[in-house]
PATIDO-578690 format. One record per residue: y, x, z of N, C-alpha, C in turn; residue number from 1. Coordinates in steps of 0.2 Angstrom, whole numbers. Each point is the difference from the previous one (the first is absolute). Example, Ala and Ser with C-alpha at 12.3 -4.5 7.8 and 13.67 -1.06 7.14 Angstrom:
BEGIN
   n_v   n_u   n_w  ca_v  ca_u  ca_w   c_v   c_u   c_w   k
   -28    66    39     6    -4     0     6     4     0   1
     5    -2    -4     6     4     1     5    -4     3   2
END
This chain:
BEGIN
   n_v   n_u   n_w  ca_v  ca_u  ca_w   c_v   c_u   c_w   k
   893  1014   949    -1    -3     6    -6     3     4   1
     1     1     7    -5     3     4    -6    -5     0   2
    -6     3     0    -6    -4     0    -6     4     5   3
     1    -1     6    -4     4     5    -7    -3     0   4
    -5     4     1    -7    -2     2    -2     2     7   5
    -4    -4     3    -2     1     7    -7    -1     0   6
    -3     4     5    -7    -1     2    -2    -3     6   7
     4     1     5    -1    -3     7     7    -4     2   8
    -1    -6     1     6    -4     3    -1    -3     7   9
     5     1     4    -1    -2     7     5    -6     0  10
    -2    -6     3     4    -5     1     0    -2     8  11
     6     1     3     0    -2     7     1    -8     0  12
    -3    -3     5     1    -7     1    -4    -3    -5  13
    -6     2    -3    -3    -2    -6    -3    -7     1  14
    -2    -2     6    -2    -7     1     5    -5     1  15
     6     2     0     6    -5     0     1    -3    -6  16
     4    -5    -1     1    -4    -6     2     4    -6  17
     5     4     1     2     4    -6    -5     6    -1  18
    -3     3     5    -4     6    -1    -7    -3    -3  19
    -2    -5     1    -6    -3    -3     1    -1    -7  20
     6    -3    -2     1    -2    -7     1     7    -4  21
     4     5     4     1     6    -4    -7     4    -1  22
    -4     0     5    -7     3    -2    -3    -3    -6  23
     0    -7     0    -4    -3    -6     4     2    -6  24
     7     0     0     3     2    -6    -1     7    -2  25
     0     5     4    -1     7    -2    -7     0    -3  26
    -5    -3     3    -7     1    -3     0    -3    -7  27
     4    -5    -1     0    -3    -7     4     4    -5  28
     4     5     3     4     4    -5    -3     7    -1  29
    -4     2     4    -3     7    -1    -8    -1     2  30
    -4     2    -5    -7    -1     1    -3     5     4  31
     3     6     1    -3     6     4     3     1     7  32
     6    -3     1     3     2     7    -4    -2     6  33
     0     4     5    -3    -2     6     5    -2     5  34
    -1    -6     3     5    -3     5    -2     1     7  35
     4     2     4    -1     1     8     5    -5     3  36
    -2    -3     5     4    -5     3     0     1     8  37
     6     1     3     0    -1     7     2    -7     2  38
    -4    -2     5     2    -7     3    -1    -1     7  39
     4    -4     3    -1    -1     7    -3    -7     2  40
     2    -5    -4    -3    -7     1    -4    -2    -6  41
    -4    -5     1    -5    -2    -5     3    -2    -6  42
     5    -5     1     4    -2    -6    -4    -3    -6  43
     1     3    -5    -4    -1    -7    -5     5    -1  44
    -3     2     5    -6     5    -1    -5    -2    -4  45
    -2    -7     0    -6    -3    -3     2     0    -8  46
     6     1    -2     2     0    -7    -1     7    -3  47
    -1     5     4     0     7    -3    -7     3     0  48
    -5    -3    -2    -6     2    -1    -1     3    -7  49
     1     6     0    -1     4    -7    -2     7     2  50
    -4     3    -4    -3     7     1     5     5     0  51
     6    -2    -4     5     5     0     5     0     5  52
    -1    -5     5     5     0     6    -4     2     6  53
     3     4     4    -2     2     6     5    -2     6  54
    -2    -4     4     4    -3     5    -1     4     7  55
     5     2     3     0     4     6     4    -4     5  56
    -3    -2     6     4    -3     5     3     5     5  57
     6    -1     0     4     5     5     7    -3     1  58
     3     3     5     7    -2     1     5     6    -1  59
     4    -1    -5     5     5    -2     5     2     5  60
     0    -3     6     4     2     5    -3     6     4  61
    -7     1    -1    -3     5     3     0     6    -5  62
     4     5     2     2     6    -5    -6     4    -1  63
    -4     2     5    -6     4    -1    -5    -3    -5  64
    -2    -6     1    -4    -4    -4     2     0    -7  65
     7    -2    -1     2     0    -6     0     6    -4  66
     2     6     4    -1     6    -3    -7     2    -3  67
    -5    -1     4    -7     1    -1    -2    -4    -7  68
     2    -6     0    -2    -4    -6     3     2    -6  69
     7     1     0     4     2    -6    -2     7    -2  70
    -2     5     4    -2     7    -2    -7    -1    -3  71
    -4    -4     2    -7    -1    -3     1    -3    -7  72
     4    -5     0     1    -3    -7     3     4    -5  73
     5     3     2     5     4    -4     2    -3    -6  74
     3    -6     1     2    -4    -6     5     3    -4  75
     1    -2    -7     5     2    -4     5    -5    -1  76
    -1    -6     3     4    -6     0     0    -4     6  77
     5    -2     3     0    -4     6     5    -6    -1  78
    -2    -6     1     4    -6     0     1    -2     8  79
     6     1     2     1    -2     7     2    -7     1  80
    -5    -5     1     2    -7     1    -1    -2     7  81
    -3     4     4    -1    -3     7     6    -1     4  82
     1    -6     3     6    -1     4    -1    -7     3  83
     3    -1     6     0    -7     3     6    -3    -4  84
    -2    -5    -4     5    -2    -5     3    -7     0  85
    -2    -3     6     3    -7     1     7     0     3  86
     4    -2    -5     8     0     2     1    -5     6  87
    -2    -6     0     1    -4     5    -3     2     7  88
    -6     3     0    -3     2     6     3     6     2  89
     3     4    -4     4     6     3     6    -1     4  90
     2    -6     0     6    -2     4    -3    -2     7  91
    -6    -2     1    -4    -1     6    -3     6     3  92
    -2     5    -4    -3     6     2     3     6    -3  93
     7     1     1     3     6    -3    -2     7     2  94
    -2     1     6    -2     6     2    -7     2    -3  95
    -4    -5     0    -7     2    -3     0     1    -7  96
     5    -4    -4     0     1    -7     3     6    -2  97
     6     2     3     3     6    -1    -4     6     2  98
    -3     1     6    -4     5     2    -6     1    -5  99
    -3    -5    -2    -6     1    -4     2     2    -7 100
     5    -3    -3     2     2    -7     3     7    -1 101
     4     2     6     3     7     0    -6     5     0 102
    -4    -1     5    -6     5     2    -4     1    -6 103
    -3    -6    -3    -5     1    -5     3     4    -6 104
     7    -1    -2     3     4    -5     1     7     1 105
     3     1     6     1     7     2    -6     4     1 106
    -6    -3     2    -6     3     1    -3     2    -7 107
     1    -4    -5    -3     1    -7     4     6    -3 108
     6     0     1     4     5    -3    -1     7     3 109
     0     0     7    -2     6     3    -6     3    -1 110
    -5    -4    -1    -7     2    -2     0     4    -7 111
     4    -3    -5     0     3    -6     4     6     0 112
     6     0     4     4     6     1    -4     6     3 113
    -3    -1     6    -3     5     3    -6     3    -3 114
    -4    -4    -4    -6     2    -3     1     2    -7 115
     6     0    -3     2     2    -6    -5    -3    -6 116
    -1    -7     2    -4    -4    -5     6    -2    -5 117
    -2    -1    -6     6    -1    -5    -1    -6    -4 118
    -1    -6     3    -1    -6    -4     7    -3    -2 119
     0    -4    -5     6    -4    -1     0    -6     5 120
     5    -1     4     0    -6     5     5    -5    -3 121
    -3    -6     0     5    -6    -2     1    -4     7 122
     6     0     2     2    -3     6     2    -7    -2 123
    -3    -5     2     1    -7    -2     5    -3     5 124
     6     0    -2     5    -2     4     2    -8    -2 125
     6    -2     2     1    -7    -1     8    -2    -1 126
     1    -5    -4     7    -2    -1     3    -2     6 127
    -4    -1     6     3    -2     6     5     5     3 128
    -1     6    -2     4     6     3     7    -1    -2 129
     2    -3    -6     7    -1    -2     4    -5     5 130
    -4    -4     3     3    -5     5     4    -6    -3 131
     5    -2     3     4    -5    -3     5     3    -5 132
     0    -3    -6     3     3    -6     5    -5    -2 133
     7     2    -2     5    -4    -3    -2    -1    -7 134
     2    -6    -3    -1    -2    -7     3     5    -4 135
     6     3     1     3     5    -4    -4     7    -1 136
    -5     1     5    -5     6     0    -6    -2    -4 137
    -1    -6    -3    -6    -1    -3     1     1    -8 138
    -5     1    -4    -7     2     2     1     7     4 139
    -5     0     5     0     6     5    -3     6    -4 140
     4     6     0    -2     6    -2    -3     4     6 141
    -4     5    -2    -3     5     5     5     4     4 142
     6     0    -3     5     4     3     4    -4     6 143
    -2    -7     0     3    -4     5    -2     3     7 144
     5     0     5    -2     2     7    -5    -4     3 145
    -5     2     3    -4    -4     4     3    -2     7 146
    -2    -6     1     4    -3     6    -5    -5     3 147
    -6     2     3    -5    -5     3     3    -5     5 148
    -2    -6     0     2    -5     5    -5    -2     5 149
    -6     2    -1    -6    -3     4    -4     6     2 150
    -4     0     5    -4     5     2    -5     3    -5 151
    -3    -5    -4    -5     3    -5     4     4    -5 152
     6    -2    -3     3     3    -5     3     7     3 153
     2     0     7     2     6     3    -5     5     0 154
    -7    -2     1    -5     5     0    -2     2    -7 155
     1    -4    -5    -1     2    -7     6     4    -2 156
     6    -1     2     5     5    -1    -1     7     2 157
    -3     0     6    -2     7     3    -6     3    -5 158
    -5    -4    -2    -5     3    -4     4     2    -7 159
     4    -3    -2     4     1    -6     4     7     1 160
     4     0     5     4     6     1    -4     6     2 161
    -5     0     4    -4     6     2    -4     2    -6 162
    -2    -4    -4    -3     2    -6     5     4    -5 163
     6    -2     0     5     3    -4     1     7     3 164
     0     1     6     1     6     4    -6     5    -1 165
    -6    -3     0    -6     5    -1     0     2    -8 166
     2    -4    -4     1     2    -7     5     6    -1 167
     6    -1     3     5     5     0    -1     6     4 168
    -3    -1     6     0     6     4    -7     4    -1 169
    -5    -4    -2    -7     4     0    -3     0    -7 170
     3    -4    -5    -2     0    -7    -6    -4    -1 171
    -2    -5     5    -5    -5    -1     1    -4    -6 172
    -5    -1    -4     1    -4    -6     0    -7     1 173
     6    -3     1     1    -7     3     4    -4    -5 174
    -3    -6    -1     4    -5    -4     0    -6     4 175
     6    -3     1     1    -6     4     1    -6    -4 176
    -3    -6     1     1    -6    -4     2    -5     5 177
     5    -4    -2     3    -6     4    -2    -6    -3 178
    -5    -3     2    -3    -6    -3     4    -6     2 179
     2    -5    -5     4    -6     2    -6    -5     1 180
     2    -7     0    -5    -5     2    -5     0    -5 181
    -6    -1     2    -6     0    -5    -5    -5     3 182
    -3    -4    -5    -5    -5     2    -7     3     2 183
    -2    -1     6    -6     3     2    -4    -5     4 184
    -5    -3    -3    -4    -5     3    -4     2     6 185
    -1     7     1    -4     2     6     5     1     6 186
     7    -1    -1     4     1     6     3    -6     2 187
    -3    -3     5     1    -8     1     7    -1     3 188
     4     5     3     6    -1     3     6     1    -5 189
    -1     2    -6     5     0    -5     2    -7    -2 190
     6    -2    -1     2    -7    -1    -4    -3    -6 191
    -1     4    -5    -3    -3    -6    -8    -2     2 192
    -3     4     3    -7    -1     2    -1    -6     5 193
     5     1     5     0    -6     5     1    -6    -3 194
     5    -1    -4     1    -6    -4    -7    -3    -4 195
    -3     5    -3    -5    -2    -4    -6    -2     4 196
    -1     4     6    -6    -2     4     1    -7     3 197
     6    -1     2     2    -7     3    -1    -5    -5 198
     2     1    -6    -1    -5    -5    -8    -2    -1 199
    -4     6     0    -7    -1    -1    -3    -4     6 200
     3     1     6    -2    -4     6     2    -7     0 201
     6    -1    -3     2    -7    -1    -4    -4    -5 202
    -2     4    -6    -4    -3    -5    -7    -2     3 203
    -2     4     5    -7    -1     3     0    -5     6 204
     6    -3     1     1    -5     6     0     3     7 205
     1     7     0    -1     4     7     7     0     3 206
     5    -1    -4     7     1     2     5    -6    -3 207
     5    -2     3     4    -5    -3     7     2    -3 208
     3     5     4     6     2    -2     1     8     0 209
     2     3    -6     1     7    -1     6     2     5 210
     0     5     3     5     3     4     3     6    -2 211
     6     2     1     3     6    -3     6     2     4 212
     2     6    -1     6     3     3     6    -1    -5 213
     4     6     0     6     0    -4    -2    -1    -7 214
     4    -4    -4    -2    -1    -7     6     3    -4 215
     5     2     3     6     2    -4     0     7    -3 216
    -5     4     2     0     7    -3    -2     0    -7 217
     3     5    -4     0     0    -7    -4     7    -2 218
    -5     0    -4    -4     6    -1    -3     1    -7 219
    -1     6    -2    -4     1    -5    -8    -1     2 220
    -4    -3    -5    -7    -1     1    -4     4    -5 221
    -5     3     3    -5     3    -5    -7    -1     2 222
    -4    -1    -5    -8    -1     1    -3     6     3 223
    -5    -1     4    -4     5     3    -3     5    -5 224
    -2    -3    -6    -3     5    -5     5     5    -3 225
     6    -3    -1     6     4    -2     2     5     5 226
     0    -2     6     2     5     6    -5     5     0 227
    -7    -1     0    -5     5     0     1     5    -6 228
     1    -3    -5     1     5    -6     6     4     1 229
     5    -2     3     6     4     1    -2     5     5 230
    -4    -1     5    -2     6     4    -4     5    -3 231
    -4    -2    -5    -4     4    -3     4     4    -5 232
     5    -3    -4     4     4    -4     5     5     3 233
     1    -2     7     4     5     4    -3     6     0 234
    -7     0     2    -4     6     1    -1     3    -7 235
    -1    -3    -5    -2     3    -7     7     3    -3 236
     5    -4     1     6     2    -4     7     2     4 237
     0    -3     6     6     1     4     2     7     1 238
     6     1     1     3     7     2     0     2     7 239
    -3     5     2     0     2     7     7     1     3 240
     1    -3     6     6     0     3     5    -6    -1 241
    -2    -4    -5     4    -6    -2    -2    -6     5 242
     5    -4     0    -1    -7     4     0    -5    -6 243
    -4    -5     0     0    -5    -5     0    -7     3 244
     4    -4    -2     0    -7     1    -6    -3    -5 245
    -4    -5     3    -5    -3    -4     1    -8     1 246
     1    -4    -5     1    -7     0    -2    -4    -6 247
    -1    -6     0    -1    -4    -5     7    -2    -3 248
     0    -3    -6     6    -3    -3     2    -6     2 249
    -4    -4     3     2    -7     2     4     0     6 250
     6    -3     0     4    -1     6     0    -7     2 251
    -2    -1     6     0    -7     3     1    -1     7 252
     2    -5     3     1    -1     7    -7    -2     3 253
    -1     1     6    -6    -3     3     0    -7     0 254
     5    -4     0     0    -7     0    -2    -2    -7 255
     2     3    -6    -2    -2    -6    -7     2    -2 256
    -2     6     4    -7     2    -1    -5    -5     3 257
     2    -3     6    -4    -5     3     0    -6    -5 258
     5    -2    -3     1    -6    -4    -5     1    -6 259
     0     6    -3    -4     1    -6    -8     0     2 260
    -1     3     6    -7     0     2    -3    -7     2 261
     5    -5     3    -2    -7     1    -2    -3    -6 262
     3     1    -6    -1    -3    -6    -7     1    -3 263
    -3     6     3    -7     2    -2    -5    -3     4 264
     2    -4     5    -5    -3     5    -3    -6    -3 265
    -6    -1     3    -4    -6    -2     2    -6     3 266
     4     1     6     3    -6     4     7     1     1 267
     4    -6     2     7     1     2     0     4     7 268
     5     5     0     1     4     5     6    -1     4 269
     0    -2     6     6     0     5     1     6     4 270
     6     2     1     1     6     3     6    -1     5 271
     0     5     5     5     0     5     1     7     3 272
     5     1     3     2     6     3    -4     1     7 273
    -2     6     2    -3     2     6     4     5     3 274
     4    -1     5     5     5     3    -4     6     2 275
    -6     0     2    -4     5     2    -1     6    -6 276
     1    -3    -6    -1     5    -5     7     3    -3 277
     5    -2     3     7     3    -1     0     7     3 278
     3     5    -3     1     6     2     7     1     3 279
     1     4     6     7     1     3     5     2    -5 280
    -2     4    -5     4     3    -5    -4     0    -7 281
     2    -3    -5    -4     0    -6     4     3    -6 282
    -4     3    -4     2     3    -6     0    -5    -6 283
     6    -2    -2     1    -5    -4     1     1    -8 284
     1     6    -2     1     2    -7    -4     6    -2 285
    -5     0    -3    -4     5    -2    -1     0    -8 286
     4     3    -3     0     0    -8     1     7    -2 287
    -5     3    -3    -1     7    -2     2     2    -7 288
     3     6     0     1     4    -6    -6     5    -1 289
    -4    -2    -5    -6     4    -1     0     5    -6 290
     6     1    -2     1     4    -6    -3     7     0 291
     1     3     6    -3     7     0    -8     0     0 292
    -3    -5     4    -7     0     0    -3    -1    -7 293
     3    -5    -4    -2    -2    -6     1     6    -5 294
     5     4     0     2     5    -4    -5     6     1 295
    -2     1     6    -4     6     2    -8    -2    -1 296
    -2    -6     0    -7    -2     0    -2    -4    -6 297
     5    -3    -3    -1    -5    -6    -4    -6     3 298
     1    -1     6    -4    -6     3     4    -7    -2 299
    -3    -5     0     3    -7    -1    -4    -5     3 300
     2    -5     3    -4    -5     3    -3    -5    -6 301
    -6    -2     1    -4    -3    -5    -1    -7     1 302
    -1    -2     7    -2    -7     2     6    -4     1 303
     0    -6    -4     6    -4     1     0    -4     7 304
     6    -2     1     1    -3     7    -5    -6     1 305
     0    -4    -5    -5    -6     1    -7     2     1 306
    -2     5    -5    -7     2     1    -1     3     7 307
     5     3     2    -1     4     7    -1    -6     5 308
     4    -5     0    -1    -6     5    -7    -3    -1 309
    -2    -1    -6    -7    -3    -1    -5     4     3 310
     1     7    -1    -5     5     2    -1    -1     8 311
     6     0     3     1     0     7    -4    -7     3 312
     2    -5    -3    -4    -7     2    -7     1    -1 313
    -2     2    -6    -7     1    -1    -4     4     5 314
     3     6     2    -3     4     5     0    -3     7 315
     5    -4     2     0    -3     6    -5    -6     0 316
    -1    -3    -5    -5    -6    -1    -7     3     1 317
    -1     6    -2    -7     3     1    -2     0     7 318
     5     2     5    -2     1     7    -1    -6     4 319
END
C-alpha cells in the first residue's frame, strides 16, 4: 500500500470549519510537516496558533497573488477546501457562489500547471454533485453520473470536472474526494450543527422552539474526526487520478437524527418547520458506496453515531 511522506502542506480555506479541523488533524498525524494556509475571512483563525502553521491572507480569485504565494511555498501537498459552501445561500446568491468557486479552483490548477510545481492535490468535492438519486441507484458509486441540482453543487461539479481534465490533459497529480454528510460543530448552517446549537439555546432559556427545514432527506453520517482522517489517508495512500466517495456507515433520515439529538437534551425540545429554511430543490437520498476508498486506503470510521452526537452537543455547549 502507498505511504507518501510530505514536508510542506498547503490548505486552502484553512480558517473555514473543515480547513481548521484538517490543519489540527494533520499536525497530530505528522510531527514534522509544515502547514501553510491561505484564508480570506477570519473564521477559525484563533484556533490555528501553532508554530508549524503559517497563515497567509489572500483571495484565490486573484491569480497573480495566488501564483506568487504558491511558487514561494512550493508545497508537495495541497488540500483544496476553499469554497462558498452554503447550499441554501447559493440559491439566493447563485452568480456569486458559482463565480467564486469556479475561479479559485481554476486559478489553483493553472498556477500549478504553468509553474511546473508538482504537488499532490486533493480536490475536496461533495456528494451534492450526484444530485437527486433514485433508490435503485443506491448505494451511490463513483461511476454514477453527476447531476447537480443547486448552484453550489453546480460549482462543485465544475471543480470536480475541471480537475479531472487537468489530470488527464496535463498530468497534474490530482485525487478527488466526494464527502457525504459529516458532523462539523464549526459549520453552523449544517443541519446537525444548527439543531445542536438551537438545543443549547433552548437549554439556556434563550430560545423556545427549534426550527428546521426539510426532514425527509436520508443520509450517511460521519464524524468530523473520521472525515479528517479520511482526507489524510487520501493523501497518504490514495491513487492519483481516482475519485473517492467518503461517508460513514450510519444511514439515517434528518427527521430521525433530530429525534435522537433531542433525546440527549437536558430539557424537552419542541420543534417546527421554518419555510425559509426549505430549498427550492432538495437532495433527498445520499447513501454512499465507499468500497473503493476503503480498499485503497484501509480507512474505516472509528467514532460511533451516539458518540459523535455527544461530541457535537459538548462542543456547542462550550460556546
